C-alpha angles and dihedrals in degrees: 000000000000090000090066098049096087090048092050091048091049092051091048092050091049090051092051092049091048092051092047091051092049091050095052110118116243112244111261112256109245123232113232113183092194090054089048091054090048092051091049092052097045105032118008101035095074090073104016100035121246094282099032093251133143102318128145110348091230090064123066124254107241100186112117094002116146108267092220090057093049091050090049092052094047090050091050092049088051093050095041093244085123114039121228123127091203096048092041089060094049096041091050088062092059129086121213089261091050091052092051092046097050091042090053090049094054095041090055092062120097107242118235119236119264130201140218117240110198116057094195095047094043091063090057090044092053091050092053095041095050103031109014120213107290099191090057096040092244110153124222113267088221090068091074104016095042126243091277095046094246093127126207118284115251092006115050127020128239107260100174112118094003117149108273091217091056094045092048092051092049094049090051090047090054091046094048095046095248095115109048107169097101121048089186094057092043089056093050097043092048089070097050126090124216095265093050092048091050090048097051092043090053092048093051090050089063097049114106 
């Protein structure tokens, strides 16, 4: 038995070292505003404009968005939790520090005011946004995104002033199972018809 003691001790030591190594905390990714501005100008700006402002309606406005939310989405594009061949390619180029830096850059920008377009639809949109649809168990959007559409950092995105076209497309993607990175939003969108989606998207576009 004594012959095996050194071997047992060696194995135990190796196991302890392995556990210690696995438990080491990963260094926190640093936020570099200058790097964020550079990434916006060279990579992101082609679709989102250099400051994340009101570009093509099919692409989201990034100005004033919560940085935690932007980092989460970039990470999910990179890991295929959120499907987009275009965004997968760009996100895969970014390190954790890059994601935090470019997110901080966009969130620091003052968002420009948006506007609703359809007066009839916007009334329906306001009703759904503020009160939901009780008889179909559809919760009010304001419960998570706040009455003013500012959202809750790290949990729910800012929706105020967002392009109605983009919001409508995302709600339909959740409803139709194309976008799968939020079970909560999938459950809500599954109960909305096209007219209701268009209405609430238009209403959110006018929130400021």
